[in-house]
C-alpha positions as CSV (number, residue, x, y, z in Angstrom):
1,M,19.6,0.9,4.8
2,S,15.3,0.3,4.9
3,D,14.3,-3.0,5.8
4,R,11.4,-2.8,3.4
5,I,11.8,-2.7,-0.5
6,A,9.1,-1.0,-2.4
7,C,7.5,-2.7,-5.3
8,V,9.0,-0.8,-8.4
9,V,5.4,0.7,-9.6
10,P,5.6,4.5,-9.6
11,F,3.2,5.5,-6.9
12,C,2.5,2.1,-5.3
13,R,2.9,1.8,-2.0
14,R,3.4,-1.8,-1.0
15,T,6.6,-3.1,0.4
16,A,8.2,-6.5,1.0
17,A,10.1,-7.1,4.1
18,R,14.1,-7.0,2.5
19,S,14.3,-10.7,4.9
20,E,12.4,-12.3,2.7
21,F,14.4,-11.8,-0.7
22,G,18.2,-11.2,1.0
23,E,20.3,-8.8,0.2
24,G,20.9,-8.6,-2.9
25,C,17.4,-8.0,-3.9
26,T,16.8,-4.3,-5.0
27,E,13.6,-3.9,-6.5
28,I,10.3,-6.2,-6.5
29,I,7.0,-6.2,-8.0
30,C,3.7,-6.7,-5.8
31,G,1.8,-9.5,-6.5
32,K,-1.4,-7.2,-7.5
33,H,1.1,-5.6,-10.3
34,G,2.7,-8.7,-10.8
35,R,-0.5,-10.4,-11.9
36,A,-1.8,-7.7,-13.7
37,A,1.8,-8.0,-16.1
38,S,1.9,-10.5,-19.2
39,R,1.1,-13.8,-18.4
40,V,3.9,-14.9,-20.5
41,L,7.0,-13.0,-19.2
42,R,5.6,-13.7,-15.9
43,L,5.8,-17.4,-16.6
44,R,9.1,-17.6,-18.3
45,Y,10.6,-15.3,-15.7
46,R,9.3,-18.1,-12.8
47,K,10.4,-21.0,-14.5
48,L,14.0,-19.9,-15.7
49,F,14.4,-18.5,-11.7
50,R,13.4,-21.3,-10.4
51,C,16.1,-23.1,-13.0
52,W,18.7,-20.6,-11.7
53,K,17.5,-21.0,-7.8
54,R,18.2,-24.8,-8.1
55,G,21.8,-24.3,-8.5
56,N,22.4,-23.7,-12.4
57,H,24.6,-20.6,-12.0
58,D,25.3,-20.3,-15.3
59,I,26.2,-16.8,-16.5
60,R,24.1,-17.1,-19.9
61,L,20.9,-18.0,-17.6
62,M,21.9,-14.5,-15.6
63,K,22.1,-12.6,-18.5
64,I,18.9,-14.1,-19.6
65,L,17.2,-13.6,-16.5
66,D,18.3,-9.8,-16.4
67,R,17.2,-8.6,-19.6
68,L,13.9,-10.9,-18.7
69,W,13.3,-8.9,-15.6
70,E,13.1,-5.7,-17.2
71,R,10.4,-6.5,-19.7
72,Y,8.5,-8.0,-17.2
73,K,8.9,-4.8,-15.0
74,A,8.2,-2.9,-18.1
75,S,5.1,-4.8,-18.7
76,A,3.8,-4.1,-14.8
77,V,4.2,-0.9,-15.3
78,E,2.6,-0.4,-18.3
79,A,-0.6,-2.1,-17.1
80,A,-0.5,-0.4,-13.9
81,A,-0.6,2.8,-16.0
82,G,-3.3,1.5,-18.6
83,I,-1.0,1.7,-21.7
84,R,-1.6,-2.3,-22.1
């Protein structure tokens, strides 16, 4: 397994060290594409992720975070492609 994780945006060559995110992380959005995504989605995801990180490991929160991550990822890919 590689020690780097690639950005989820196609043809983006940015990577991050796996050690920064842990073994469970398989996807990242680089800073450039994260800022290009919807600001509302980015802030909402960050707020809920901080809540989860503080110890609220509720299964409903995890499901919400998973759905929000998919929307955030789609928004970053659309922004990079010039669709949005």
